[in-house]
N, C-alpha and C positions, 0 to 999 in steps of 0.2 A: 504494500500500500504506500504510494508515494505521498510525500508530505502535503502537497497542495490539494490532493484529492479528497481528504477527509472533511466532509462538510458538516457532520454532526459530531460534536465533541462532548463527552460526559464531563460534567463540572461538579466537583466535590467540595462541600462546605465544611470547614473545620473551625473549631474555636481558635486554637493557636498552633495546631500540630501539622499544618499543611506541608511544610518543607520536610519535616522529619518523616512524615508518612510517605511522601513522594520518594524520598531517598530510600526508605525501607522497601517500597514496592520495586523500585528500579534495581535494588540489589538482589531481588528474588527472581524476577522474570528475565528471560533472555532478551537481547535486542532492546534494551531499555535505557533511558537517560533523561536527565533534567535538561530542558532546552532553554528555559528562560525564567528569571525571577524578577518581578517588578514590585516595588513597594508603593502602594497608593496611600498618600498622606491624608490625615484628617477626614476619613470617611465617617459615616454615622457610628461605626464600631471602632473608631481609632485608626491607627495606621494598619493597613491590611496588606499582607504579602499575597501576590498573585503568582502561582507557580504553574508553568507549562511543562509537561513531561510526556514521555512516550513509554508505554509498556508493551513489550512484544511487538513494536512497530506501530502501535495505535496511540493516537493522541488523547491526552487527558488534560484537564485543568483543575487546579485546586486553589482555594482561597482561605486565608485566616480571617474570619469576619465575625468572631464572637460566638457565644454559647447559645445561639438562637434555635438551631436545628440539629437534630441527632439522626445519624444514619439508622436505618432499620432494614429488615430483609425484603421489604416490598420492591426495592430495586437492588439487584445483586449483579455480579459479573460472572458469567459462565466462562470457564477456561477449558478449552478443548485441547487435550493432549492426544494428538493423532499419530498412531504408530506408523502410518504411511509417510508422515512428514518428519517425525522426530525419532531418531534412534533412541532407544531406552525411554520411550514415552511413559511407561508405567513407573520406572524409577524416578523420572523427573517429576511426575505427579506427586509421588511420595515426598520428595524433597521439598517441593513448594508447599504441600500440605503441612509438613512439620514446621516450616518457617512461619506460615500464616497462623499456626496453632499456638505459637508462643503468646501466653496471656490472652488467648482467644477463647471462643465458646463454640463447641461443636453443635450444629443444628441438626445435621444428619450424619451419622458416623461414616467414615471412609470404609466402604464395604462393597460387596457385589449386590447389585439390584437387578430386577427384571429388565431394566432398560440399559444397563451398562455393567460390564465386567468389574469396573471400579469407579466409584462415585462418592463424593462427600460434599457437605455444605458446611462452611465454617464462617464464623464472625470473627474478624481479626481484632487485635488489641485496640484499634481505633474505631471499631464498631462497623466497619465496612464488611459486607458479606460476599463470599465467593463460592461458586459451585464448581468444583474440579471434577472433570469427567474424562475417562479414557474413551475416546471417540471410536465409533465403529468406522474403520477406514473404507468400508464398502459404500458408505453414503456419499452424497455430494459434499465436496470439501467446504468446511466452514472456517472462518478466521479463528485465531487463537483465543481472542477475548470478545465476548458478545454480551452486551447489557441485557438484562432480563427483568421483565416487569411482572409482578405478581399481584393479581387482582383479588382482594380480600374484603371481608366485611360487606358493606352495602355494594361495593364494587364487584363482588364475586359474581361470575357469570357474564361479565362485560368484556372479557379478553378478546373474544372474536369481533365484537362490535368495534372495539378500540383499534384492532389491527386493520379492519376494513376502513375505518376513519383515517388512520395514518396513511394507508396506501392511497387513499383518494387525494391526499394533500401533497405528498412528496413525489417528485418525479424519480425515474430510475428505481422503481419499486416493484417488488413481487412477493407473492405468498410463497413460503417454503413449505415445510411439512406441518401437518396438524394431526395431533393425536388426542382423542377424546377420552374422557373418563368412561369406563364401562359401568354396567350395573353393579350394585353391591360394593361400592367404594365410599359408602356414607362416611362423613357428611357430604362428600362431593356428589354433585348431581350428574347423572348419566348424560353424556352429550356435551357437557361443558369442557373447556380446554385444559387437558392435562399438560400438554406441551405443544407449543407452536413456535415456528420462527418465520421471520419475514425480513425483507430488505427495503430500506429507505435510503435514497441517494447512494445506492451501491454499498450500503453498510448493513450488516446483519444485526437484528435484534431478536429477542425471544420473549414469549409471554405465556402466562398460565393463570388459570383460576385456582383458588384454594378456599374451600369452605371451612377449613379448620378454624379453631378459635384463635385468631390473631389479634393482638391489641395494638396494632400499628396500621398506618396507611401511607400513601405517597405523601412526601413533603418536600420542602425546598433543599434539604441536605444534598440531594442529588438532582441535578437538572441537566437538560441537554441543550448545549449551545448550537444554534443553527447559523452557520456563516453564510451571509448573503452577498452577492456581487453588486446588487443595485437596491435603491430605495423601493422599487416596485416589488422586489422579492421580499424585502422586510415587510411591506404592507400586506402582501399575499399571506405569509405565514401568520402574521399578527391577527389579521381578520379571520382567518380560518381556525386558528388554534385557541385564541383567548376566550375564556368562558367565565372568568371570575374577575370582575372589574377592580375589586379592591386589591387584587394581587398584582395588578399591572404596575410595574415600577422598574425604572432603569433598564428597560429591555427585557425584564422578566415577565412571564405570564403563567397562568395555570390553565390547562385545558379542562374539558368537561369531566374527565376521569380523575382530575386532581394531580396529573403529572405536570411538573414544572419544566418550562422551556425558556431559553434566552435567545431572542432573535437579534442577531448582531451583524452589522455590516463587516464584511471581511477586512476592509481597510483598518478597522479598529484594532485588529490584531497587531498590525504594523505600528499603529499610533501608540499602543500601550507596551511596546517591546523595548528591549535594551538599546535600540537605535535612536530612541527619542530622548530629548532632554527632560530632566525632572519637571521643568516648567510646563513643557508640552503635555506631559502625562497628567500633571495636576489640572491643567485647563480642561482637558478632555474628560477627566474624572469628574470635575465639578459640573461640567455641562451635562454629563450623563445623569448625575444625581437629580437634575431638575426635570428629567423626561420620564414619560411612561414608555411609549413606543420610541425607539431611537430614530433620530433624524440625521441622516448622513451629512447633509449640507451644513447643519449647525455644528456637528462634530468636526467637520473639515475646517470650518471657520475658527472654532476654538483652538484647534491644533495649530493653525497658521498664526493665531494670535492677532 
């Protein structure tokens, strides 16, 4: 996956540990590195570090922005260890599992399951959850890391509707596999989504319903940044996705399922990077704080001063 191609980037909200966590993840996964660190001065939550990093070739972003949101398993990251791609895939999986387990919590033990020879679900010491799976190499190849959405509580049973909704909004999209719950899997209802994956802007995502008793739901701790080339694109995603007007802030929005997105002009990545002066970054940051939907022309003006 080339750098310029990833249009949707998972964004992780930490209280203070963003840099430490990004370093930790980069030390665990192959082909990983921190690509940029920018400090935003005087935000509503004080000085905030913005960390760009790559894990197994996929882009992520993290921010230190105060103790407002906590990670939970409604959004996790599936990690595919594919024997056709990785020599010693099974050993690598064990190694990553052991590192993520340090001070972590096991949600599903690493074991053999009907759907995989080896699978486990772990919440790491920062609260982020990972599903490690030994992939069946017979299937169509999937990337190493795939964000996964779990529809629980009032949202349970909405996974399929959500997938169709996202497929209708994003281009270069397609449905992957879909596996439904059979009879006698109470509390899960027959026909709801046990596992499905789908592609948006050439990136894979996964989704499932779970009727188990979960005391969490989607929140802002994990959002998805959508990089847009033009203001028209910003407008398109904003109009289609935003469903909670009080959540609209600084390019952030919530969709009708409660998933958080950030609709961001691609140019802003450059504006907020190490190539800009602290003054430029501060001006763009201040302009952003005044907006709900981001206005590229206003940001360009702020950047130029």
